[in-house]
C-alpha positions as CSV (number, residue, x, y, z in Angstrom):
1,X,110.0,82.3,108.1
2,X,112.1,78.5,108.7
3,X,109.3,76.3,109.9
4,X,107.6,75.2,106.9
5,X,104.2,74.8,109.8
6,X,104.5,78.8,109.7
7,X,104.9,79.6,106.7
8,X,101.6,77.3,105.1
9,X,99.3,79.3,107.9
10,X,100.9,83.2,107.4
11,X,99.3,82.0,104.0
12,X,96.5,80.9,104.9
13,X,95.1,84.0,107.4
14,X,96.8,85.6,103.7
15,X,94.4,83.6,101.5
16,X,91.1,84.5,104.0
17,X,91.7,87.9,104.0
18,X,91.5,88.2,100.6
19,X,88.6,86.2,99.9
20,X,87.0,87.8,103.1
21,X,87.4,91.0,101.3
22,X,87.9,90.9,97.4
23,X,84.2,91.8,96.7
24,X,84.8,95.3,97.2
25,X,87.8,94.8,95.3
26,X,85.7,92.6,91.7
27,X,82.9,94.9,91.9
28,X,85.3,98.0,91.7
29,X,86.8,96.6,88.9
30,X,83.9,95.3,87.7
31,X,82.0,99.0,87.3
32,X,85.4,100.5,86.2
33,X,85.7,97.2,83.3
34,X,88.8,96.6,84.9
35,X,91.3,93.7,85.3
36,X,94.0,92.7,86.9
37,X,96.8,91.2,88.2
38,X,97.8,90.6,91.7
39,X,100.7,89.4,94.2
40,X,101.3,89.9,98.3
41,X,104.3,89.3,99.7
42,X,104.6,88.5,102.9
43,X,108.5,91.0,104.4
44,X,106.9,90.2,108.1
45,X,110.1,88.6,110.5
46,X,107.4,87.4,112.0
47,X,103.7,86.4,112.9
48,X,101.1,88.8,112.9
49,X,97.8,88.5,114.4
50,X,94.4,87.5,111.4
51,X,93.1,90.7,112.6
52,X,96.3,92.9,111.5
53,X,96.6,91.5,108.3
54,X,92.7,91.6,107.3
55,X,93.6,95.8,108.6
56,X,96.3,96.3,106.2
57,X,94.8,93.8,103.2
58,X,91.7,96.3,103.3
59,X,93.4,99.8,103.2
60,X,95.3,98.1,100.6
61,X,92.3,97.8,98.8
62,X,91.6,100.9,99.1
63,X,94.5,102.0,97.7
64,X,95.7,99.8,94.9
65,X,91.0,101.3,94.5
66,X,91.9,104.5,94.4
67,X,95.6,104.7,92.7
68,X,92.8,103.4,89.6
69,X,90.6,105.7,90.1
70,X,93.3,107.8,89.9
71,X,94.4,106.7,87.1
72,X,91.9,106.4,84.8
């Protein structure tokens, strides 16, 4: 994405979507006595609406939880 304004808007959307949904992952990790390091990389060439980012982030957090359960 060429313009810094667009990159910053996407970063703000991703951070807000994570902030709104991180509680479920944090509680899960606390109950399992686990810690993780995580990085999310935006790979799309176009800007996506906040609701789409939020929906995909929720799916990602659920996948992380299921992967942790599978490893235990």
